[in-house]
N, CA, C and O atoms as a GROMACS GRO file, in nm:
protein
  460
    1MET      N    1   5.190  -1.064   1.434
    1MET     CA    2   5.303  -1.038   1.346
    1MET      C    3   5.347  -1.171   1.287
    1MET      O    4   5.368  -1.268   1.360
    2GLY      N    5   5.362  -1.175   1.156
    2GLY     CA    6   5.404  -1.296   1.088
    2GLY      C    7   5.546  -1.332   1.121
    2GLY      O    8   5.622  -1.251   1.176
    3ASN      N    9   5.583  -1.455   1.088
    3ASN     CA   10   5.717  -1.504   1.117
    3ASN      C   11   5.824  -1.419   1.050
    3ASN      O   12   5.923  -1.382   1.113
    4LYS      N   13   5.804  -1.387   0.921
    4LYS     CA   14   5.902  -1.306   0.849
    4LYS      C   15   5.907  -1.165   0.904
    4LYS      O   16   6.015  -1.108   0.923
    5ALA      N   17   5.790  -1.108   0.931
    5ALA     CA   18   5.786  -0.972   0.986
    5ALA      C   19   5.854  -0.969   1.122
    5ALA      O   20   5.926  -0.874   1.154
    6GLY      N   21   5.831  -1.072   1.202
    6GLY     CA   22   5.896  -1.081   1.333
    6GLY      C   23   6.046  -1.092   1.322
    6GLY      O   24   6.120  -1.034   1.402
    7LYS      N   25   6.093  -1.167   1.222
    7LYS     CA   26   6.237  -1.182   1.200
    7LYS      C   27   6.301  -1.048   1.170
    7LYS      O   28   6.406  -1.014   1.224
    8TRP      N   29   6.236  -0.969   1.082
    8TRP     CA   30   6.294  -0.840   1.044
    8TRP      C   31   6.282  -0.738   1.156
    8TRP      O   32   6.366  -0.649   1.168
    9GLU      N   33   6.177  -0.749   1.237
    9GLU     CA   34   6.165  -0.661   1.353
    9GLU      C   35   6.279  -0.691   1.452
    9GLU      O   36   6.337  -0.599   1.509
   10GLN      N   37   6.311  -0.818   1.471
   10GLN     CA   38   6.423  -0.855   1.558
   10GLN      C   39   6.555  -0.803   1.501
   10GLN      O   40   6.639  -0.753   1.576
   11GLN      N   41   6.574  -0.815   1.370
   11GLN     CA   42   6.695  -0.764   1.306
   11GLN      C   43   6.703  -0.612   1.324
   11GLN      O   44   6.810  -0.558   1.351
   12LEU      N   45   6.590  -0.544   1.309
   12LEU     CA   46   6.587  -0.399   1.325
   12LEU      C   47   6.625  -0.360   1.468
   12LEU      O   48   6.704  -0.268   1.488
   13LYS      N   49   6.570  -0.429   1.567
   13LYS     CA   50   6.605  -0.401   1.706
   13LYS      C   51   6.754  -0.423   1.731
   13LYS      O   52   6.818  -0.344   1.799
   14ALA      N   53   6.808  -0.531   1.675
   14ALA     CA   54   6.951  -0.559   1.690
   14ALA      C   55   7.035  -0.451   1.623
   14ALA      O   56   7.138  -0.410   1.676
   15ALA      N   57   6.992  -0.405   1.506
   15ALA     CA   58   7.065  -0.300   1.435
   15ALA      C   59   7.064  -0.171   1.516
   15ALA      O   60   7.166  -0.103   1.527
   16GLU      N   61   6.950  -0.136   1.573
   16GLU     CA   62   6.940  -0.014   1.653
   16GLU      C   63   7.024  -0.026   1.781
   16GLU      O   64   7.086   0.072   1.824
   17ALA      N   65   7.025  -0.144   1.840
   17ALA     CA   66   7.103  -0.164   1.962
   17ALA      C   67   7.254  -0.164   1.934
   17ALA      O   68   7.333  -0.135   2.023
   18SER      N   69   7.293  -0.196   1.811
   18SER     CA   70   7.434  -0.204   1.777
   18SER      C   71   7.502  -0.068   1.772
   18SER      O   72   7.624  -0.059   1.785
   19GLY      N   73   7.424   0.037   1.752
   19GLY     CA   74   7.482   0.170   1.739
   19GLY      C   75   7.528   0.200   1.598
   19GLY      O   76   7.576   0.311   1.570
   20LEU      N   77   7.515   0.104   1.508
   20LEU     CA   78   7.553   0.124   1.368
   20LEU      C   79   7.436   0.182   1.290
   20LEU      O   80   7.321   0.174   1.335
   21THR      N   81   7.464   0.240   1.175
   21THR     CA   82   7.356   0.279   1.086
   21THR      C   83   7.295   0.151   1.031
   21THR      O   84   7.356   0.044   1.037
   22LEU      N   85   7.174   0.161   0.978
   22LEU     CA   86   7.110   0.043   0.920
   22LEU      C   87   7.192  -0.012   0.804
   22LEU      O   88   7.202  -0.133   0.786
   23VAL      N   89   7.250   0.078   0.725
   23VAL     CA   90   7.332   0.034   0.611
   23VAL      C   91   7.454  -0.042   0.660
   23VAL      O   92   7.486  -0.150   0.608
   24ALA      N   93   7.524   0.013   0.760
   24ALA     CA   94   7.645  -0.052   0.812
   24ALA      C   95   7.610  -0.188   0.875
   24ALA      O   96   7.682  -0.286   0.857
   25TYR      N   97   7.499  -0.192   0.947
   25TYR     CA   98   7.457  -0.318   1.009
   25TYR      C   99   7.426  -0.422   0.902
   25TYR      O  100   7.465  -0.539   0.914
   26ALA      N  101   7.355  -0.379   0.797
   26ALA     CA  102   7.319  -0.471   0.689
   26ALA      C  103   7.443  -0.525   0.618
   26ALA      O  104   7.450  -0.644   0.587
   27VAL      N  105   7.540  -0.439   0.594
   27VAL     CA  106   7.664  -0.484   0.529
   27VAL      C  107   7.736  -0.583   0.619
   27VAL      O  108   7.782  -0.688   0.574
   28GLN      N  109   7.746  -0.549   0.748
   28GLN     CA  110   7.816  -0.635   0.842
   28GLN      C  111   7.751  -0.773   0.854
   28GLN      O  112   7.820  -0.873   0.871
   29HIS      N  113   7.619  -0.778   0.847
   29HIS     CA  114   7.548  -0.904   0.864
   29HIS      C  115   7.502  -0.966   0.731
   29HIS      O  116   7.433  -1.067   0.728
   30ARG      N  117   7.542  -0.902   0.621
   30ARG     CA  118   7.512  -0.952   0.487
   30ARG      C  119   7.362  -0.975   0.465
   30ARG      O  120   7.318  -1.081   0.420
   31ILE      N  121   7.286  -0.872   0.499
   31ILE     CA  122   7.142  -0.876   0.478
   31ILE      C  123   7.101  -0.756   0.394
   31ILE      O  124   7.177  -0.660   0.379
   32ASP      N  125   6.980  -0.761   0.340
   32ASP     CA  126   6.928  -0.655   0.254
   32ASP      C  127   6.879  -0.538   0.340
   32ASP      O  128   6.785  -0.554   0.418
   33VAL      N  129   6.943  -0.423   0.327
   33VAL     CA  130   6.907  -0.307   0.408
   33VAL      C  131   6.763  -0.263   0.384
   33VAL      O  132   6.700  -0.206   0.474
   34ARG      N  133   6.710  -0.288   0.264
   34ARG     CA  134   6.573  -0.249   0.237
   34ARG      C  135   6.475  -0.318   0.332
   34ARG      O  136   6.373  -0.260   0.368
   35ARG      N  137   6.506  -0.440   0.372
   35ARG     CA  138   6.418  -0.511   0.467
   35ARG      C  139   6.415  -0.441   0.602
   35ARG      O  140   6.311  -0.436   0.668
   36LEU      N  141   6.531  -0.386   0.644
   36LEU     CA  142   6.535  -0.313   0.770
   36LEU      C  143   6.451  -0.186   0.762
   36LEU      O  144   6.378  -0.153   0.855
   37TYR      N  145   6.463  -0.114   0.650
   37TYR     CA  146   6.383   0.006   0.631
   37TYR      C  147   6.235  -0.028   0.625
   37TYR      O  148   6.153   0.047   0.678
   38GLU      N  149   6.199  -0.140   0.562
   38GLU     CA  150   6.058  -0.182   0.556
   38GLU      C  151   6.007  -0.216   0.695
   38GLU      O  152   5.893  -0.183   0.729
   39ALA      N  153   6.091  -0.281   0.777
   39ALA     CA  154   6.050  -0.315   0.914
   39ALA      C  155   6.029  -0.188   0.996
   39ALA      O  156   5.936  -0.180   1.076
   40ARG      N  157   6.116  -0.089   0.976
   40ARG     CA  158   6.102   0.036   1.050
   40ARG      C  159   5.976   0.111   1.005
   40ARG      O  160   5.904   0.166   1.088
   41ARG      N  161   5.949   0.111   0.874
   41ARG     CA  162   5.829   0.176   0.823
   41ARG      C  163   5.704   0.105   0.877
   41ARG      O  164   5.606   0.171   0.913
   42ALA      N  165   5.706  -0.028   0.882
   42ALA     CA  166   5.592  -0.104   0.934
   42ALA      C  167   5.569  -0.071   1.081
   42ALA      O  168   5.455  -0.059   1.125
   43ARG      N  169   5.677  -0.056   1.156
   43ARG     CA  170   5.666  -0.022   1.298
   43ARG      C  171   5.600   0.116   1.314
   43ARG      O  172   5.511   0.132   1.398
   44VAL      N  173   5.643   0.212   1.235
   44VAL     CA  174   5.586   0.347   1.242
   44VAL      C  175   5.439   0.345   1.203
   44VAL      O  176   5.357   0.410   1.267
   45GLN      N  177   5.407   0.272   1.097
   45GLN     CA  178   5.267   0.265   1.053
   45GLN      C  179   5.180   0.198   1.157
   45GLN      O  180   5.067   0.240   1.180
   46THR      N  181   5.231   0.094   1.220
   46THR     CA  182   5.155   0.025   1.325
   46THR      C  183   5.132   0.119   1.443
   46THR      O  184   5.021   0.124   1.497
   47ALA      N  185   5.236   0.192   1.483
   47ALA     CA  186   5.222   0.285   1.594
   47ALA      C  187   5.125   0.397   1.559
   47ALA      O  188   5.044   0.437   1.643
   48ALA      N  189   5.132   0.447   1.437
   48ALA     CA  190   5.042   0.556   1.395
   48ALA      C  191   4.898   0.510   1.389
   48ALA      O  192   4.808   0.584   1.428
   49SER      N  193   4.876   0.388   1.341
   49SER     CA  194   4.738   0.339   1.331
   49SER      C  195   4.680   0.308   1.468
   49SER      O  196   4.559   0.320   1.488
   50SER      N  197   4.765   0.267   1.562
   50SER     CA  198   4.713   0.236   1.696
   50SER      C  199   4.682   0.363   1.775
   50SER      O  200   4.594   0.362   1.861
   51THR      N  201   4.754   0.473   1.748
   51THR     CA  202   4.727   0.597   1.819
   51THR      C  203   4.633   0.688   1.742
   51THR      O  204   4.578   0.783   1.798
   52GLY      N  205   4.613   0.658   1.614
   52GLY     CA  206   4.525   0.741   1.532
   52GLY      C  207   4.590   0.870   1.488
   52GLY      O  208   4.525   0.954   1.426
   53LYS      N  209   4.719   0.889   1.520
   53LYS     CA  210   4.788   1.012   1.483
   53LYS      C  211   4.851   0.998   1.346
   53LYS      O  212   4.898   0.890   1.308
   54ARG      N  213   4.850   1.106   1.272
   54ARG     CA  214   4.913   1.109   1.141
   54ARG      C  215   5.015   1.222   1.142
   54ARG      O  216   4.996   1.324   1.208
   55HIS      N  217   5.122   1.202   1.066
   55HIS     CA  218   5.222   1.306   1.054
   55HIS      C  219   5.170   1.415   0.962
   55HIS      O  220   5.117   1.386   0.854
   56PRO      N  221   5.183   1.541   1.003
   56PRO     CA  222   5.135   1.649   0.916
   56PRO      C  223   5.223   1.660   0.791
   56PRO      O  224   5.344   1.638   0.796
   57VAL      N  225   5.161   1.692   0.682
   57VAL     CA  226   5.232   1.710   0.556
   57VAL      C  227   5.215   1.855   0.514
   57VAL      O  228   5.103   1.904   0.504
   58ALA      N  229   5.326   1.922   0.488
   58ALA     CA  230   5.320   2.062   0.448
   58ALA      C  231   5.351   2.075   0.300
   58ALA      O  232   5.443   2.011   0.249
   59PHE      N  233   5.275   2.156   0.233
   59PHE     CA  234   5.300   2.186   0.094
   59PHE      C  235   5.326   2.336   0.082
   59PHE      O  236   5.265   2.416   0.153
   60ALA      N  237   5.414   2.372  -0.006
   60ALA     CA  238   5.445   2.513  -0.025
   60ALA      C  239   5.466   2.539  -0.173
   60ALA      O  240   5.515   2.453  -0.247
   61ARG      N  241   5.429   2.658  -0.217
   61ARG     CA  242   5.454   2.697  -0.355
   61ARG      C  243   5.601   2.734  -0.370
   61ARG      O  244   5.663   2.781  -0.274
   62VAL      N  245   5.656   2.711  -0.487
   62VAL     CA  246   5.798   2.738  -0.511
   62VAL      C  247   5.813   2.839  -0.624
   62VAL      O  248   5.746   2.829  -0.727
   63LYS      N  249   5.902   2.936  -0.604
   63LYS     CA  250   5.935   3.031  -0.710
   63LYS      C  251   6.087   3.038  -0.720
   63LYS      O  252   6.154   3.068  -0.621
   64VAL      N  253   6.140   3.011  -0.838
   64VAL     CA  254   6.284   3.013  -0.859
   64VAL      C  255   6.318   3.131  -0.948
   64VAL      O  256   6.264   3.145  -1.058
   65VAL      N  257   6.407   3.216  -0.899
   65VAL     CA  258   6.450   3.330  -0.977
   65VAL      C  259   6.602   3.331  -0.977
   65VAL      O  260   6.665   3.337  -0.872
   66THR      N  261   6.660   3.326  -1.095
   66THR     CA  262   6.804   3.333  -1.108
   66THR      C  263   6.840   3.477  -1.144
   66THR      O  264   6.793   3.528  -1.246
   67PRO      N  265   6.923   3.543  -1.063
   67PRO     CA  266   6.957   3.682  -1.092
   67PRO      C  267   7.016   3.697  -1.232
   67PRO      O  268   7.104   3.621  -1.272
   68GLY      N  269   6.966   3.796  -1.304
   68GLY     CA  270   7.020   3.825  -1.436
   68GLY      C  271   6.965   3.738  -1.548
   68GLY      O  272   6.991   3.766  -1.665
   69THR      N  273   6.890   3.634  -1.516
   69THR     CA  274   6.835   3.547  -1.618
   69THR      C  275   6.684   3.556  -1.614
   69THR      O  276   6.621   3.508  -1.520
   70PRO      N  277   6.623   3.616  -1.716
   70PRO     CA  278   6.476   3.625  -1.716
   70PRO      C  279   6.414   3.487  -1.739
   70PRO      O  280   6.456   3.411  -1.826
   71LYS      N  281   6.315   3.456  -1.660
   71LYS     CA  282   6.241   3.330  -1.672
   71LYS      C  283   6.106   3.360  -1.737
   71LYS      O  284   6.042   3.460  -1.705
   72PRO      N  285   6.064   3.273  -1.827
   72PRO     CA  286   5.930   3.294  -1.883
   72PRO      C  287   5.824   3.275  -1.774
   72PRO      O  288   5.836   3.186  -1.690
   73THR      N  289   5.723   3.358  -1.776
   73THR     CA  290   5.617   3.349  -1.678
   73THR      C  291   5.544   3.216  -1.692
   73THR      O  292   5.516   3.171  -1.803
   74GLY      N  293   5.515   3.155  -1.579
   74GLY     CA  294   5.443   3.029  -1.580
   74GLY      C  295   5.529   2.908  -1.611
   74GLY      O  296   5.476   2.801  -1.641
   75ALA      N  297   5.663   2.922  -1.606
   75ALA     CA  298   5.750   2.808  -1.633
   75ALA      C  299   5.732   2.703  -1.525
   75ALA      O  300   5.722   2.736  -1.407
   76THR      N  301   5.728   2.578  -1.564
   76THR     CA  302   5.715   2.468  -1.469
   76THR      C  303   5.849   2.397  -1.458
   76THR      O  304   5.909   2.360  -1.559
   77LEU      N  305   5.896   2.380  -1.336
   77LEU     CA  306   6.022   2.311  -1.312
   77LEU      C  307   5.993   2.171  -1.259
   77LEU      O  308   5.906   2.152  -1.174
   78ALA      N  309   6.067   2.075  -1.308
   78ALA     CA  310   6.056   1.937  -1.259
   78ALA      C  311   6.182   1.907  -1.181
   78ALA      O  312   6.293   1.932  -1.229
   79MET      N  313   6.167   1.852  -1.060
   79MET     CA  314   6.282   1.822  -0.975
   79MET      C  315   6.271   1.679  -0.923
   79MET      O  316   6.163   1.620  -0.919
   80GLN      N  317   6.386   1.627  -0.883
   80GLN     CA  318   6.390   1.490  -0.830
   80GLN      C  319   6.500   1.484  -0.725
   80GLN      O  320   6.608   1.541  -0.743
   81ALA      N  321   6.474   1.413  -0.615
   81ALA     CA  322   6.573   1.392  -0.510
   81ALA      C  323   6.577   1.243  -0.479
   81ALA      O  324   6.472   1.181  -0.459
   82ARG      N  325   6.696   1.186  -0.474
   82ARG     CA  326   6.713   1.045  -0.439
   82ARG      C  327   6.767   1.039  -0.297
   82ARG      O  328   6.876   1.091  -0.269
   83LEU      N  329   6.692   0.976  -0.206
   83LEU     CA  330   6.733   0.964  -0.067
   83LEU      C  331   6.827   0.846  -0.050
   83LEU      O  332   6.833   0.757  -0.135
   84GLY      N  333   6.900   0.846   0.059
   84GLY     CA  334   6.999   0.742   0.085
   84GLY      C  335   6.939   0.603   0.094
   84GLY      O  336   7.009   0.504   0.069
   85ASN      N  337   6.812   0.592   0.130
   85ASN     CA  338   6.750   0.460   0.141
   85ASN      C  339   6.690   0.413   0.010
   85ASN      O  340   6.620   0.312   0.006
   86GLY      N  341   6.717   0.488  -0.100
   86GLY     CA  342   6.670   0.446  -0.231
   86GLY      C  343   6.539   0.509  -0.274
   86GLY      O  344   6.498   0.493  -0.389
   87VAL      N  345   6.471   0.579  -0.185
   87VAL     CA  346   6.345   0.643  -0.220
   87VAL      C  347   6.374   0.762  -0.311
   87VAL      O  348   6.465   0.841  -0.285
   88VAL      N  349   6.297   0.773  -0.418
   88VAL     CA  350   6.312   0.885  -0.511
   88VAL      C  351   6.189   0.973  -0.500
   88VAL      O  352   6.076   0.927  -0.517
   89LEU      N  353   6.211   1.100  -0.471
   89LEU     CA  354   6.103   1.198  -0.463
   89LEU      C  355   6.104   1.279  -0.592
   89LEU      O  356   6.208   1.330  -0.631
   90SER      N  357   5.991   1.292  -0.656
   90SER     CA  358   5.979   1.370  -0.778
   90SER      C  359   5.864   1.469  -0.763
   90SER      O  360   5.759   1.435  -0.707
   91TRP      N  361   5.883   1.590  -0.813
   91TRP     CA  362   5.778   1.689  -0.808
   91TRP      C  363   5.802   1.794  -0.915
   91TRP      O  364   5.912   1.805  -0.970
   92SER      N  365   5.699   1.870  -0.943
   92SER     CA  366   5.711   1.983  -1.034
   92SER      C  367   5.640   2.100  -0.969
   92SER      O  368   5.550   2.083  -0.887
   93HIS      N  369   5.682   2.218  -1.005
   93HIS     CA  370   5.625   2.336  -0.943
   93HIS      C  371   5.642   2.457  -1.033
   93HIS      O  372   5.716   2.454  -1.131
   94ASP      N  373   5.571   2.563  -0.997
   94ASP     CA  374   5.577   2.690  -1.069
   94ASP      C  375   5.716   2.749  -1.052
   94ASP      O  376   5.760   2.772  -0.940
   95GLY      N  377   5.783   2.773  -1.161
   95GLY     CA  378   5.919   2.824  -1.158
   95GLY      C  379   5.930   2.967  -1.110
   95GLY      O  380   6.042   3.017  -1.092
   96ASP      N  381   5.819   3.036  -1.088
   96ASP     CA  382   5.823   3.175  -1.044
   96ASP      C  383   5.822   3.190  -0.892
   96ASP      O  384   5.831   3.303  -0.842
   97ASN      N  385   5.811   3.082  -0.817
   97ASN     CA  386   5.798   3.092  -0.672
   97ASN      C  387   5.923   3.038  -0.602
   97ASN      O  388   5.935   2.917  -0.581
   98THR      N  389   6.017   3.125  -0.567
   98THR     CA  390   6.143   3.082  -0.505
   98THR      C  391   6.127   3.045  -0.359
   98THR      O  392   6.204   2.964  -0.308
   99GLN      N  393   6.030   3.101  -0.291
   99GLN     CA  394   6.013   3.073  -0.148
   99GLN      C  395   5.984   2.925  -0.125
   99GLN      O  396   6.036   2.865  -0.031
  100VAL      N  397   5.903   2.866  -0.210
  100VAL     CA  398   5.870   2.725  -0.195
  100VAL      C  399   5.992   2.638  -0.224
  100VAL      O  400   6.016   2.541  -0.154
  101LEU      N  401   6.068   2.673  -0.328
  101LEU     CA  402   6.189   2.597  -0.358
  101LEU      C  403   6.283   2.598  -0.237
  101LEU      O  404   6.341   2.496  -0.201
  102GLY      N  405   6.297   2.714  -0.176
  102GLY     CA  406   6.381   2.724  -0.056
  102GLY      C  407   6.328   2.634   0.055
  102GLY      O  408   6.406   2.569   0.124
  103THR      N  409   6.198   2.632   0.073
  103THR     CA  410   6.137   2.547   0.176
  103THR      C  411   6.161   2.399   0.146
  103THR      O  412   6.194   2.322   0.236
  104VAL      N  413   6.143   2.360   0.021
  104VAL     CA  414   6.164   2.220  -0.018
  104VAL      C  415   6.310   2.180   0.004
  104VAL      O  416   6.337   2.075   0.064
  105LEU      N  417   6.402   2.261  -0.044
  105LEU     CA  418   6.543   2.228  -0.029
  105LEU      C  419   6.586   2.227   0.117
  105LEU      O  420   6.666   2.143   0.158
  106HIS      N  421   6.533   2.320   0.196
  106HIS     CA  422   6.563   2.321   0.340
  106HIS      C  423   6.511   2.193   0.406
  106HIS      O  424   6.579   2.135   0.490
  107SER      N  425   6.391   2.149   0.368
  107SER     CA  426   6.334   2.027   0.425
  107SER      C  427   6.416   1.903   0.385
  107SER      O  428   6.440   1.814   0.467
  108LEU      N  429   6.460   1.899   0.260
  108LEU     CA  430   6.543   1.787   0.216
  108LEU      C  431   6.676   1.786   0.290
  108LEU      O  432   6.726   1.680   0.328
  109ALA      N  433   6.735   1.903   0.310
  109ALA     CA  434   6.863   1.911   0.380
  109ALA      C  435   6.850   1.869   0.526
  109ALA      O  436   6.948   1.824   0.585
  110ALA      N  437   6.732   1.882   0.584
  110ALA     CA  438   6.711   1.847   0.723
  110ALA      C  439   6.689   1.696   0.743
  110ALA      O  440   6.689   1.650   0.857
  111LEU      N  441   6.670   1.621   0.636
  111LEU     CA  442   6.650   1.477   0.650
  111LEU      C  443   6.776   1.410   0.703
  111LEU      O  444   6.886   1.452   0.668
  112PRO      N  445   6.762   1.308   0.786
  112PRO     CA  446   6.881   1.240   0.837
  112PRO      C  447   6.956   1.169   0.724
  112PRO      O  448   6.896   1.110   0.634
  113CYS      N  449   7.086   1.176   0.730
  113CYS     CA  450   7.170   1.113   0.628
  113CYS      C  451   7.250   1.001   0.693
  113CYS      O  452   7.304   1.018   0.802
  114PHE      N  453   7.258   0.888   0.626
  114PHE     CA  454   7.335   0.776   0.676
  114PHE      C  455   7.432   0.732   0.569
  114PHE      O  456   7.398   0.729   0.450
  115ILE      N  457   7.552   0.700   0.609
  115ILE     CA  458   7.654   0.654   0.513
  115ILE      C  459   7.682   0.508   0.536
  115ILE      O  460   7.764   0.449   0.467
   0.00000   0.00000   0.00000
């Protein structure tokens, strides 16, 4: 582990031990919260590569139907979600499949939120 990577890993450990969110810890210590998120992502990637395990990724079709409003068949919807850590997720899907939209929105709602 490089000197800089080691520094951010130590900061990440201190942030986790503090009981504060990463954002609150970064504000309190006047550091860039993105570095803490990068250190955490590097830790996860290192652990995943050493065990050979990968996180499963699920894809689902989405159909959106608004009661009383006819949708043209084959309409494509474009959506975007901005996460608290600055990551922006963008996707498009078939506007006729509401089950997938429900699955996507449920998955986004289940993500941890930090203030």
